[in-house]
Biotite code that builds the C-alpha atoms (Angstrom):
import biotite.structure as struc

atoms = struc.array([
    struc.Atom([37.949, 75.200, -104.480], chain_id="A", res_id=1, res_name="MET", atom_name="CA", element="C"),
    struc.Atom([35.931, 78.135, -105.747], chain_id="A", res_id=2, res_name="LEU", atom_name="CA", element="C"),
    struc.Atom([36.250, 81.252, -103.601], chain_id="A", res_id=3, res_name="THR", atom_name="CA", element="C"),
    struc.Atom([36.273, 84.923, -104.454], chain_id="A", res_id=4, res_name="SER", atom_name="CA", element="C"),
    struc.Atom([36.275, 88.004, -102.197], chain_id="A", res_id=5, res_name="PRO", atom_name="CA", element="C"),
    struc.Atom([33.213, 90.235, -102.516], chain_id="A", res_id=6, res_name="LYS", atom_name="CA", element="C"),
    struc.Atom([31.737, 93.310, -100.823], chain_id="A", res_id=7, res_name="PRO", atom_name="CA", element="C"),
    struc.Atom([30.278, 91.849, -97.631], chain_id="A", res_id=8, res_name="LEU", atom_name="CA", element="C"),
    struc.Atom([27.197, 94.060, -97.759], chain_id="A", res_id=9, res_name="LYS", atom_name="CA", element="C"),
    struc.Atom([26.416, 93.253, -101.396], chain_id="A", res_id=10, res_name="ASP", atom_name="CA", element="C"),
    struc.Atom([26.848, 89.476, -101.578], chain_id="A", res_id=11, res_name="VAL", atom_name="CA", element="C"),
    struc.Atom([26.992, 86.983, -98.708], chain_id="A", res_id=12, res_name="PHE", atom_name="CA", element="C"),
    struc.Atom([30.599, 85.969, -98.147], chain_id="A", res_id=13, res_name="TYR", atom_name="CA", element="C"),
    struc.Atom([31.696, 83.538, -95.449], chain_id="A", res_id=14, res_name="CYS", atom_name="CA", element="C"),
    struc.Atom([34.086, 80.859, -96.778], chain_id="A", res_id=15, res_name="PRO", atom_name="CA", element="C"),
    struc.Atom([33.889, 78.708, -93.638], chain_id="A", res_id=16, res_name="GLU", atom_name="CA", element="C"),
    struc.Atom([30.108, 78.516, -93.710], chain_id="A", res_id=17, res_name="GLU", atom_name="CA", element="C"),
    struc.Atom([29.895, 78.071, -97.481], chain_id="A", res_id=18, res_name="SER", atom_name="CA", element="C"),
    struc.Atom([32.489, 75.294, -97.406], chain_id="A", res_id=19, res_name="ASN", atom_name="CA", element="C"),
    struc.Atom([30.596, 73.450, -94.682], chain_id="A", res_id=20, res_name="PHE", atom_name="CA", element="C"),
    struc.Atom([27.329, 73.773, -96.594], chain_id="A", res_id=21, res_name="TYR", atom_name="CA", element="C"),
    struc.Atom([29.115, 72.338, -99.619], chain_id="A", res_id=22, res_name="SER", atom_name="CA", element="C"),
    struc.Atom([30.516, 69.480, -97.520], chain_id="A", res_id=23, res_name="HIS", atom_name="CA", element="C"),
    struc.Atom([27.046, 68.648, -96.184], chain_id="A", res_id=24, res_name="CYS", atom_name="CA", element="C"),
    struc.Atom([25.484, 68.793, -99.643], chain_id="A", res_id=25, res_name="LEU", atom_name="CA", element="C"),
    struc.Atom([28.171, 66.541, -101.065], chain_id="A", res_id=26, res_name="GLU", atom_name="CA", element="C"),
    struc.Atom([28.085, 63.898, -98.341], chain_id="A", res_id=27, res_name="ASN", atom_name="CA", element="C"),
    struc.Atom([24.448, 63.922, -97.205], chain_id="A", res_id=28, res_name="LEU", atom_name="CA", element="C"),
    struc.Atom([22.738, 64.363, -100.576], chain_id="A", res_id=29, res_name="VAL", atom_name="CA", element="C"),
    struc.Atom([24.736, 64.181, -103.800], chain_id="A", res_id=30, res_name="LEU", atom_name="CA", element="C"),
    struc.Atom([26.793, 61.104, -102.906], chain_id="A", res_id=31, res_name="ASN", atom_name="CA", element="C"),
    struc.Atom([23.575, 59.359, -101.838], chain_id="A", res_id=32, res_name="GLN", atom_name="CA", element="C"),
    struc.Atom([21.843, 59.830, -105.204], chain_id="A", res_id=33, res_name="CYS", atom_name="CA", element="C"),
    struc.Atom([22.313, 56.706, -107.307], chain_id="A", res_id=34, res_name="ASP", atom_name="CA", element="C"),
    struc.Atom([20.242, 57.982, -110.233], chain_id="A", res_id=35, res_name="SER", atom_name="CA", element="C"),
    struc.Atom([19.602, 61.388, -111.858], chain_id="A", res_id=36, res_name="PRO", atom_name="CA", element="C"),
    struc.Atom([17.632, 63.667, -109.577], chain_id="A", res_id=37, res_name="LYS", atom_name="CA", element="C"),
    struc.Atom([16.117, 67.123, -109.736], chain_id="A", res_id=38, res_name="VAL", atom_name="CA", element="C"),
    struc.Atom([17.013, 69.339, -106.793], chain_id="A", res_id=39, res_name="ILE", atom_name="CA", element="C"),
    struc.Atom([15.756, 72.848, -106.030], chain_id="A", res_id=40, res_name="VAL", atom_name="CA", element="C"),
    struc.Atom([17.774, 75.289, -103.960], chain_id="A", res_id=41, res_name="GLU", atom_name="CA", element="C"),
    struc.Atom([16.441, 78.249, -102.013], chain_id="A", res_id=42, res_name="PHE", atom_name="CA", element="C"),
    struc.Atom([19.001, 81.061, -101.837], chain_id="A", res_id=43, res_name="GLY", atom_name="CA", element="C"),
    struc.Atom([21.925, 80.181, -104.105], chain_id="A", res_id=44, res_name="SER", atom_name="CA", element="C"),
    struc.Atom([24.109, 83.180, -103.269], chain_id="A", res_id=45, res_name="GLY", atom_name="CA", element="C"),
    struc.Atom([27.178, 83.248, -105.487], chain_id="A", res_id=46, res_name="ASP", atom_name="CA", element="C"),
    struc.Atom([26.698, 79.544, -106.237], chain_id="A", res_id=47, res_name="GLY", atom_name="CA", element="C"),
    struc.Atom([30.071, 78.476, -104.840], chain_id="A", res_id=48, res_name="SER", atom_name="CA", element="C"),
    struc.Atom([28.818, 75.766, -102.411], chain_id="A", res_id=49, res_name="PRO", atom_name="CA", element="C"),
    struc.Atom([26.912, 73.879, -105.099], chain_id="A", res_id=50, res_name="VAL", atom_name="CA", element="C"),
    struc.Atom([29.618, 74.392, -107.730], chain_id="A", res_id=51, res_name="ILE", atom_name="CA", element="C"),
    struc.Atom([32.283, 72.996, -105.398], chain_id="A", res_id=52, res_name="ASN", atom_name="CA", element="C"),
    struc.Atom([30.061, 70.008, -104.575], chain_id="A", res_id=53, res_name="SER", atom_name="CA", element="C"),
    struc.Atom([29.314, 69.255, -108.219], chain_id="A", res_id=54, res_name="LEU", atom_name="CA", element="C"),
    struc.Atom([33.007, 69.346, -109.071], chain_id="A", res_id=55, res_name="MET", atom_name="CA", element="C"),
    struc.Atom([33.771, 66.757, -106.385], chain_id="A", res_id=56, res_name="ARG", atom_name="CA", element="C"),
    struc.Atom([30.938, 64.297, -107.076], chain_id="A", res_id=57, res_name="THR", atom_name="CA", element="C"),
    struc.Atom([29.510, 62.250, -109.916], chain_id="A", res_id=58, res_name="ARG", atom_name="CA", element="C"),
    struc.Atom([25.998, 63.589, -109.402], chain_id="A", res_id=59, res_name="PHE", atom_name="CA", element="C"),
    struc.Atom([24.439, 63.773, -112.857], chain_id="A", res_id=60, res_name="ASN", atom_name="CA", element="C"),
    struc.Atom([21.077, 65.304, -112.038], chain_id="A", res_id=61, res_name="GLY", atom_name="CA", element="C"),
    struc.Atom([20.058, 68.952, -112.236], chain_id="A", res_id=62, res_name="THR", atom_name="CA", element="C"),
    struc.Atom([20.006, 71.612, -109.533], chain_id="A", res_id=63, res_name="ILE", atom_name="CA", element="C"),
    struc.Atom([17.751, 74.649, -109.971], chain_id="A", res_id=64, res_name="HIS", atom_name="CA", element="C"),
    struc.Atom([18.897, 77.519, -107.759], chain_id="A", res_id=65, res_name="GLY", atom_name="CA", element="C"),
    struc.Atom([16.741, 80.537, -106.886], chain_id="A", res_id=66, res_name="TYR", atom_name="CA", element="C"),
    struc.Atom([18.401, 83.783, -105.801], chain_id="A", res_id=67, res_name="GLU", atom_name="CA", element="C"),
    struc.Atom([16.816, 87.221, -105.286], chain_id="A", res_id=68, res_name="LEU", atom_name="CA", element="C"),
    struc.Atom([20.109, 89.119, -105.105], chain_id="A", res_id=69, res_name="ASN", atom_name="CA", element="C"),
    struc.Atom([20.770, 90.108, -108.729], chain_id="A", res_id=70, res_name="THR", atom_name="CA", element="C"),
    struc.Atom([24.509, 90.650, -108.216], chain_id="A", res_id=71, res_name="LEU", atom_name="CA", element="C"),
    struc.Atom([24.918, 87.281, -106.501], chain_id="A", res_id=72, res_name="ALA", atom_name="CA", element="C"),
    struc.Atom([22.935, 85.606, -109.287], chain_id="A", res_id=73, res_name="GLY", atom_name="CA", element="C"),
    struc.Atom([25.172, 87.121, -111.959], chain_id="A", res_id=74, res_name="LYS", atom_name="CA", element="C"),
    struc.Atom([28.307, 85.977, -110.127], chain_id="A", res_id=75, res_name="ILE", atom_name="CA", element="C"),
    struc.Atom([26.843, 82.478, -109.836], chain_id="A", res_id=76, res_name="ALA", atom_name="CA", element="C"),
    struc.Atom([25.990, 82.328, -113.542], chain_id="A", res_id=77, res_name="GLU", atom_name="CA", element="C"),
    struc.Atom([29.491, 83.488, -114.475], chain_id="A", res_id=78, res_name="SER", atom_name="CA", element="C"),
    struc.Atom([31.095, 80.850, -112.242], chain_id="A", res_id=79, res_name="ASN", atom_name="CA", element="C"),
    struc.Atom([28.802, 78.124, -113.586], chain_id="A", res_id=80, res_name="ILE", atom_name="CA", element="C"),
    struc.Atom([29.814, 78.970, -117.153], chain_id="A", res_id=81, res_name="GLN", atom_name="CA", element="C"),
    struc.Atom([33.487, 79.056, -116.223], chain_id="A", res_id=82, res_name="GLU", atom_name="CA", element="C"),
    struc.Atom([33.332, 75.563, -114.746], chain_id="A", res_id=83, res_name="TYR", atom_name="CA", element="C"),
    struc.Atom([31.140, 74.240, -117.585], chain_id="A", res_id=84, res_name="GLU", atom_name="CA", element="C"),
    struc.Atom([28.251, 73.250, -115.344], chain_id="A", res_id=85, res_name="LEU", atom_name="CA", element="C"),
    struc.Atom([25.433, 74.973, -117.236], chain_id="A", res_id=86, res_name="THR", atom_name="CA", element="C"),
    struc.Atom([23.615, 71.687, -117.855], chain_id="A", res_id=87, res_name="ASP", atom_name="CA", element="C"),
    struc.Atom([23.743, 70.702, -114.176], chain_id="A", res_id=88, res_name="ARG", atom_name="CA", element="C"),
    struc.Atom([23.220, 73.953, -112.243], chain_id="A", res_id=89, res_name="TYR", atom_name="CA", element="C"),
    struc.Atom([20.662, 76.513, -113.410], chain_id="A", res_id=90, res_name="ILE", atom_name="CA", element="C"),
    struc.Atom([20.257, 79.856, -111.619], chain_id="A", res_id=91, res_name="ILE", atom_name="CA", element="C"),
    struc.Atom([16.915, 81.666, -111.574], chain_id="A", res_id=92, res_name="HIS", atom_name="CA", element="C"),
    struc.Atom([17.073, 85.314, -110.466], chain_id="A", res_id=93, res_name="ASN", atom_name="CA", element="C"),
    struc.Atom([13.568, 85.203, -109.024], chain_id="A", res_id=94, res_name="SER", atom_name="CA", element="C"),
    struc.Atom([11.610, 84.534, -105.853], chain_id="A", res_id=95, res_name="SER", atom_name="CA", element="C"),
    struc.Atom([11.596, 80.871, -104.892], chain_id="A", res_id=96, res_name="PHE", atom_name="CA", element="C"),
    struc.Atom([8.116, 81.175, -103.432], chain_id="A", res_id=97, res_name="PHE", atom_name="CA", element="C"),
    struc.Atom([6.622, 82.839, -106.515], chain_id="A", res_id=98, res_name="ASP", atom_name="CA", element="C"),
    struc.Atom([8.330, 80.659, -109.145], chain_id="A", res_id=99, res_name="ALA", atom_name="CA", element="C"),
    struc.Atom([6.849, 77.761, -111.081], chain_id="A", res_id=100, res_name="ALA", atom_name="CA", element="C"),
    struc.Atom([9.141, 75.229, -109.442], chain_id="A", res_id=101, res_name="LEU", atom_name="CA", element="C"),
    struc.Atom([10.088, 71.994, -111.214], chain_id="A", res_id=102, res_name="PRO", atom_name="CA", element="C"),
    struc.Atom([9.107, 68.743, -109.572], chain_id="A", res_id=103, res_name="ARG", atom_name="CA", element="C"),
    struc.Atom([12.043, 67.841, -107.347], chain_id="A", res_id=104, res_name="ALA", atom_name="CA", element="C"),
    struc.Atom([13.169, 65.034, -105.060], chain_id="A", res_id=105, res_name="GLU", atom_name="CA", element="C"),
    struc.Atom([15.098, 67.389, -102.774], chain_id="A", res_id=106, res_name="TYR", atom_name="CA", element="C"),
    struc.Atom([14.922, 70.941, -101.484], chain_id="A", res_id=107, res_name="LEU", atom_name="CA", element="C"),
    struc.Atom([18.294, 72.217, -100.271], chain_id="A", res_id=108, res_name="ILE", atom_name="CA", element="C"),
    struc.Atom([19.132, 75.492, -98.562], chain_id="A", res_id=109, res_name="SER", atom_name="CA", element="C"),
    struc.Atom([21.408, 77.381, -96.248], chain_id="A", res_id=110, res_name="ASN", atom_name="CA", element="C"),
    struc.Atom([18.456, 79.600, -95.312], chain_id="A", res_id=111, res_name="PRO", atom_name="CA", element="C"),
    struc.Atom([18.696, 83.039, -93.682], chain_id="A", res_id=112, res_name="PRO", atom_name="CA", element="C"),
    struc.Atom([19.001, 82.504, -89.928], chain_id="A", res_id=113, res_name="TYR", atom_name="CA", element="C"),
    struc.Atom([20.068, 85.825, -88.419], chain_id="A", res_id=114, res_name="LEU", atom_name="CA", element="C"),
    struc.Atom([17.628, 86.735, -85.617], chain_id="A", res_id=115, res_name="PRO", atom_name="CA", element="C"),
    struc.Atom([16.553, 90.361, -85.489], chain_id="A", res_id=116, res_name="SER", atom_name="CA", element="C"),
    struc.Atom([13.433, 92.377, -84.767], chain_id="A", res_id=117, res_name="ILE", atom_name="CA", element="C"),
    struc.Atom([13.384, 93.447, -88.445], chain_id="A", res_id=118, res_name="ASP", atom_name="CA", element="C"),
    struc.Atom([15.394, 93.190, -91.655], chain_id="A", res_id=119, res_name="ASP", atom_name="CA", element="C"),
    struc.Atom([17.193, 96.517, -91.253], chain_id="A", res_id=120, res_name="ASN", atom_name="CA", element="C"),
    struc.Atom([20.578, 94.785, -90.946], chain_id="A", res_id=121, res_name="ILE", atom_name="CA", element="C"),
    struc.Atom([23.807, 94.668, -92.993], chain_id="A", res_id=122, res_name="TYR", atom_name="CA", element="C"),
    struc.Atom([22.222, 92.197, -95.420], chain_id="A", res_id=123, res_name="GLN", atom_name="CA", element="C"),
    struc.Atom([18.407, 92.238, -95.227], chain_id="A", res_id=124, res_name="PRO", atom_name="CA", element="C"),
    struc.Atom([18.156, 88.959, -97.170], chain_id="A", res_id=125, res_name="LEU", atom_name="CA", element="C"),
    struc.Atom([19.929, 87.180, -94.286], chain_id="A", res_id=126, res_name="LEU", atom_name="CA", element="C"),
    struc.Atom([17.113, 88.025, -91.847], chain_id="A", res_id=127, res_name="HIS", atom_name="CA", element="C"),
    struc.Atom([15.572, 84.875, -90.398], chain_id="A", res_id=128, res_name="GLY", atom_name="CA", element="C"),
    struc.Atom([12.824, 86.444, -88.313], chain_id="A", res_id=129, res_name="GLY", atom_name="CA", element="C"),
    struc.Atom([12.876, 87.245, -84.599], chain_id="A", res_id=130, res_name="ARG", atom_name="CA", element="C"),
    struc.Atom([14.278, 83.839, -83.600], chain_id="A", res_id=131, res_name="ASP", atom_name="CA", element="C"),
    struc.Atom([16.182, 83.102, -86.814], chain_id="A", res_id=132, res_name="GLY", atom_name="CA", element="C"),
    struc.Atom([14.139, 80.045, -87.761], chain_id="A", res_id=133, res_name="SER", atom_name="CA", element="C"),
    struc.Atom([11.296, 81.706, -89.683], chain_id="A", res_id=134, res_name="GLU", atom_name="CA", element="C"),
    struc.Atom([12.555, 80.925, -93.196], chain_id="A", res_id=135, res_name="MET", atom_name="CA", element="C"),
    struc.Atom([13.496, 77.328, -92.367], chain_id="A", res_id=136, res_name="ALA", atom_name="CA", element="C"),
    struc.Atom([9.979, 76.788, -91.003], chain_id="A", res_id=137, res_name="ARG", atom_name="CA", element="C"),
    struc.Atom([8.514, 78.186, -94.206], chain_id="A", res_id=138, res_name="LYS", atom_name="CA", element="C"),
    struc.Atom([10.581, 75.741, -96.261], chain_id="A", res_id=139, res_name="LEU", atom_name="CA", element="C"),
    struc.Atom([9.504, 72.835, -94.049], chain_id="A", res_id=140, res_name="LEU", atom_name="CA", element="C"),
    struc.Atom([5.886, 73.824, -94.701], chain_id="A", res_id=141, res_name="SER", atom_name="CA", element="C"),
    struc.Atom([6.189, 73.266, -98.459], chain_id="A", res_id=142, res_name="MET", atom_name="CA", element="C"),
    struc.Atom([5.727, 69.508, -98.284], chain_id="A", res_id=143, res_name="GLY", atom_name="CA", element="C"),
    struc.Atom([8.952, 68.242, -99.900], chain_id="A", res_id=144, res_name="TYR", atom_name="CA", element="C"),
    struc.Atom([9.762, 64.606, -99.131], chain_id="A", res_id=145, res_name="GLU", atom_name="CA", element="C"),
    struc.Atom([13.440, 65.393, -98.532], chain_id="A", res_id=146, res_name="ASN", atom_name="CA", element="C"),
    struc.Atom([15.167, 68.579, -97.381], chain_id="A", res_id=147, res_name="LEU", atom_name="CA", element="C"),
    struc.Atom([18.734, 69.515, -96.554], chain_id="A", res_id=148, res_name="LEU", atom_name="CA", element="C"),
    struc.Atom([18.709, 72.584, -94.309], chain_id="A", res_id=149, res_name="LEU", atom_name="CA", element="C"),
    struc.Atom([21.473, 74.319, -92.400], chain_id="A", res_id=150, res_name="MET", atom_name="CA", element="C"),
    struc.Atom([20.522, 74.981, -88.752], chain_id="A", res_id=151, res_name="LEU", atom_name="CA", element="C"),
    struc.Atom([22.254, 77.352, -86.347], chain_id="A", res_id=152, res_name="SER", atom_name="CA", element="C"),
    struc.Atom([22.491, 76.704, -82.624], chain_id="A", res_id=153, res_name="SER", atom_name="CA", element="C"),
    struc.Atom([21.672, 80.376, -81.916], chain_id="A", res_id=154, res_name="TYR", atom_name="CA", element="C"),
    struc.Atom([18.447, 80.337, -83.951], chain_id="A", res_id=155, res_name="SER", atom_name="CA", element="C"),
    struc.Atom([16.045, 78.328, -81.798], chain_id="A", res_id=156, res_name="ASN", atom_name="CA", element="C"),
    struc.Atom([17.265, 74.883, -82.953], chain_id="A", res_id=157, res_name="PRO", atom_name="CA", element="C"),
    struc.Atom([15.063, 72.855, -80.603], chain_id="A", res_id=158, res_name="GLU", atom_name="CA", element="C"),
    struc.Atom([11.959, 74.785, -81.595], chain_id="A", res_id=159, res_name="GLY", atom_name="CA", element="C"),
    struc.Atom([12.763, 74.324, -85.267], chain_id="A", res_id=160, res_name="LEU", atom_name="CA", element="C"),
    struc.Atom([13.391, 70.588, -84.993], chain_id="A", res_id=161, res_name="ILE", atom_name="CA", element="C"),
    struc.Atom([10.153, 70.132, -83.038], chain_id="A", res_id=162, res_name="ASN", atom_name="CA", element="C"),
    struc.Atom([8.352, 72.135, -85.730], chain_id="A", res_id=163, res_name="TYR", atom_name="CA", element="C"),
    struc.Atom([9.739, 69.741, -88.362], chain_id="A", res_id=164, res_name="ALA", atom_name="CA", element="C"),
    struc.Atom([8.508, 66.760, -86.336], chain_id="A", res_id=165, res_name="ILE", atom_name="CA", element="C"),
    struc.Atom([5.046, 68.347, -86.116], chain_id="A", res_id=166, res_name="ALA", atom_name="CA", element="C"),
    struc.Atom([5.100, 68.683, -89.912], chain_id="A", res_id=167, res_name="LYS", atom_name="CA", element="C"),
    struc.Atom([5.715, 64.948, -90.281], chain_id="A", res_id=168, res_name="GLY", atom_name="CA", element="C"),
    struc.Atom([9.497, 64.936, -90.680], chain_id="A", res_id=169, res_name="TYR", atom_name="CA", element="C"),
    struc.Atom([12.255, 63.022, -88.958], chain_id="A", res_id=170, res_name="SER", atom_name="CA", element="C"),
    struc.Atom([15.983, 63.715, -88.890], chain_id="A", res_id=171, res_name="VAL", atom_name="CA", element="C"),
    struc.Atom([17.566, 61.121, -91.177], chain_id="A", res_id=172, res_name="ALA", atom_name="CA", element="C"),
    struc.Atom([21.186, 62.305, -91.009], chain_id="A", res_id=173, res_name="SER", atom_name="CA", element="C"),
    struc.Atom([23.240, 65.323, -90.025], chain_id="A", res_id=174, res_name="PHE", atom_name="CA", element="C"),
    struc.Atom([26.708, 66.830, -89.749], chain_id="A", res_id=175, res_name="LEU", atom_name="CA", element="C"),
    struc.Atom([27.708, 69.483, -87.210], chain_id="A", res_id=176, res_name="VAL", atom_name="CA", element="C"),
    struc.Atom([30.588, 71.959, -87.202], chain_id="A", res_id=177, res_name="SER", atom_name="CA", element="C"),
    struc.Atom([31.652, 74.713, -84.778], chain_id="A", res_id=178, res_name="PRO", atom_name="CA", element="C"),
    struc.Atom([31.902, 78.172, -86.334], chain_id="A", res_id=179, res_name="LEU", atom_name="CA", element="C"),
    struc.Atom([32.921, 81.556, -84.995], chain_id="A", res_id=180, res_name="THR", atom_name="CA", element="C"),
    struc.Atom([30.623, 84.561, -84.973], chain_id="A", res_id=181, res_name="PHE", atom_name="CA", element="C"),
    struc.Atom([31.430, 86.521, -88.115], chain_id="A", res_id=182, res_name="GLY", atom_name="CA", element="C"),
    struc.Atom([30.740, 89.801, -89.840], chain_id="A", res_id=183, res_name="TYR", atom_name="CA", element="C"),
    struc.Atom([26.963, 89.371, -90.082], chain_id="A", res_id=184, res_name="TYR", atom_name="CA", element="C"),
    struc.Atom([26.230, 87.630, -86.768], chain_id="A", res_id=185, res_name="SER", atom_name="CA", element="C"),
    struc.Atom([28.426, 90.124, -84.863], chain_id="A", res_id=186, res_name="SER", atom_name="CA", element="C"),
    struc.Atom([26.366, 93.123, -85.932], chain_id="A", res_id=187, res_name="GLU", atom_name="CA", element="C"),
    struc.Atom([25.197, 94.632, -82.593], chain_id="A", res_id=188, res_name="PRO", atom_name="CA", element="C"),
    struc.Atom([21.517, 94.499, -83.512], chain_id="A", res_id=189, res_name="LYS", atom_name="CA", element="C"),
    struc.Atom([21.778, 90.796, -84.341], chain_id="A", res_id=190, res_name="VAL", atom_name="CA", element="C"),
    struc.Atom([24.048, 89.889, -81.453], chain_id="A", res_id=191, res_name="ARG", atom_name="CA", element="C"),
    struc.Atom([21.740, 91.615, -78.969], chain_id="A", res_id=192, res_name="ASN", atom_name="CA", element="C"),
    struc.Atom([18.812, 89.539, -80.208], chain_id="A", res_id=193, res_name="MET", atom_name="CA", element="C"),
    struc.Atom([20.892, 86.362, -79.938], chain_id="A", res_id=194, res_name="ILE", atom_name="CA", element="C"),
    struc.Atom([21.662, 87.246, -76.320], chain_id="A", res_id=195, res_name="GLU", atom_name="CA", element="C"),
    struc.Atom([17.948, 87.749, -75.650], chain_id="A", res_id=196, res_name="GLU", atom_name="CA", element="C"),
    struc.Atom([17.178, 84.365, -77.172], chain_id="A", res_id=197, res_name="LEU", atom_name="CA", element="C"),
    struc.Atom([19.849, 82.786, -74.998], chain_id="A", res_id=198, res_name="ARG", atom_name="CA", element="C"),
    struc.Atom([18.101, 84.032, -71.869], chain_id="A", res_id=199, res_name="LYS", atom_name="CA", element="C"),
    struc.Atom([15.013, 82.114, -73.018], chain_id="A", res_id=200, res_name="ASN", atom_name="CA", element="C"),
    struc.Atom([16.973, 78.934, -73.858], chain_id="A", res_id=201, res_name="ARG", atom_name="CA", element="C"),
    struc.Atom([16.447, 79.507, -77.582], chain_id="A", res_id=202, res_name="MET", atom_name="CA", element="C"),
    struc.Atom([20.076, 80.293, -78.499], chain_id="A", res_id=203, res_name="ALA", atom_name="CA", element="C"),
    struc.Atom([23.155, 78.278, -77.608], chain_id="A", res_id=204, res_name="PHE", atom_name="CA", element="C"),
    struc.Atom([26.773, 79.361, -77.977], chain_id="A", res_id=205, res_name="TYR", atom_name="CA", element="C"),
    struc.Atom([29.992, 79.530, -75.983], chain_id="A", res_id=206, res_name="SER", atom_name="CA", element="C"),
    struc.Atom([32.090, 82.675, -76.159], chain_id="A", res_id=207, res_name="GLY", atom_name="CA", element="C"),
    struc.Atom([32.477, 83.368, -79.853], chain_id="A", res_id=208, res_name="ASN", atom_name="CA", element="C"),
    struc.Atom([31.592, 79.826, -80.959], chain_id="A", res_id=209, res_name="ILE", atom_name="CA", element="C"),
    struc.Atom([28.268, 78.460, -82.176], chain_id="A", res_id=210, res_name="TYR", atom_name="CA", element="C"),
    struc.Atom([27.276, 75.255, -83.944], chain_id="A", res_id=211, res_name="LEU", atom_name="CA", element="C"),
    struc.Atom([26.029, 74.903, -87.499], chain_id="A", res_id=212, res_name="LEU", atom_name="CA", element="C"),
    struc.Atom([24.345, 71.681, -88.587], chain_id="A", res_id=213, res_name="ALA", atom_name="CA", element="C"),
    struc.Atom([23.541, 70.350, -92.020], chain_id="A", res_id=214, res_name="GLY", atom_name="CA", element="C"),
    struc.Atom([20.382, 68.305, -91.509], chain_id="A", res_id=215, res_name="VAL", atom_name="CA", element="C"),
    struc.Atom([18.508, 65.959, -93.832], chain_id="A", res_id=216, res_name="VAL", atom_name="CA", element="C"),
    struc.Atom([14.806, 65.933, -92.992], chain_id="A", res_id=217, res_name="PHE", atom_name="CA", element="C"),
    struc.Atom([12.675, 63.160, -94.480], chain_id="A", res_id=218, res_name="LYS", atom_name="CA", element="C"),
    struc.Atom([8.973, 62.508, -94.302], chain_id="A", res_id=219, res_name="LYS", atom_name="CA", element="C"),
    struc.Atom([8.614, 59.960, -91.516], chain_id="A", res_id=220, res_name="GLN", atom_name="CA", element="C"),
    struc.Atom([6.987, 57.376, -93.789], chain_id="A", res_id=221, res_name="SER", atom_name="CA", element="C"),
    struc.Atom([10.164, 57.447, -95.927], chain_id="A", res_id=222, res_name="GLU", atom_name="CA", element="C"),
    struc.Atom([12.726, 57.405, -93.110], chain_id="A", res_id=223, res_name="SER", atom_name="CA", element="C"),
    struc.Atom([14.025, 54.361, -91.265], chain_id="A", res_id=224, res_name="LYS", atom_name="CA", element="C"),
    struc.Atom([15.790, 56.367, -88.553], chain_id="A", res_id=225, res_name="THR", atom_name="CA", element="C"),
    struc.Atom([15.051, 59.406, -86.437], chain_id="A", res_id=226, res_name="ASP", atom_name="CA", element="C"),
    struc.Atom([18.004, 61.253, -84.960], chain_id="A", res_id=227, res_name="LEU", atom_name="CA", element="C"),
    struc.Atom([15.966, 64.230, -83.746], chain_id="A", res_id=228, res_name="SER", atom_name="CA", element="C"),
    struc.Atom([16.664, 63.745, -80.032], chain_id="A", res_id=229, res_name="ALA", atom_name="CA", element="C"),
    struc.Atom([20.397, 63.296, -80.654], chain_id="A", res_id=230, res_name="GLU", atom_name="CA", element="C"),
    struc.Atom([20.549, 66.426, -82.805], chain_id="A", res_id=231, res_name="LEU", atom_name="CA", element="C"),
    struc.Atom([18.654, 68.518, -80.230], chain_id="A", res_id=232, res_name="ILE", atom_name="CA", element="C"),
    struc.Atom([21.051, 67.361, -77.513], chain_id="A", res_id=233, res_name="GLN", atom_name="CA", element="C"),
    struc.Atom([24.079, 68.396, -79.584], chain_id="A", res_id=234, res_name="ILE", atom_name="CA", element="C"),
    struc.Atom([22.682, 71.734, -80.755], chain_id="A", res_id=235, res_name="MET", atom_name="CA", element="C"),
    struc.Atom([21.733, 72.795, -77.207], chain_id="A", res_id=236, res_name="THR", atom_name="CA", element="C"),
    struc.Atom([24.964, 71.626, -75.573], chain_id="A", res_id=237, res_name="SER", atom_name="CA", element="C"),
    struc.Atom([26.931, 74.899, -75.616], chain_id="A", res_id=238, res_name="LEU", atom_name="CA", element="C"),
])
């Protein structure tokens, strides 16, 4: 498994979260693709989640990753070359929203979900708006038929799922894992906002534990199931 320690303020580093994202990508997306696909990724980081998933699956499509952090992008490119995945995982050190994106069957992302009044936090690129769901909502507004997004129980999960439904999506599948508050989510400025959200029933956690879900959203015309109510119940249970 690919892991490497990094300066926490320079490049996102949380092995538990990255490994779960990789697990979700592998089981909810890559193992379900029976033919070559093109996938785009918002926020590739150091590339380790996708690299680990590609090494464990027979997925033979192409993943285009977009990462604004230049240092993270360089680390990802180095790791991709080391594991000889250059024909399957391509990193673009550019803005996802400004790029000429290839036509893709899936959009995948572990989007920024730290709630804060502004982006003056340890890692500004991890800022997810005041309730933590701003970037996920923006991705859901892009019209992709299929998305894999990571959702946090302390970042207005019910509001985000209802927003997806309003945009014509249903929850096709999901995986959920408990995680502990870490370096980034324990920053006082962030934690104080999470506590404020909790008072308004927009953040759910127990002690130092919150839930992270990997969720496949599909346009409702393409989906045969809708697990939205079940997912909301789980994500608001703490």
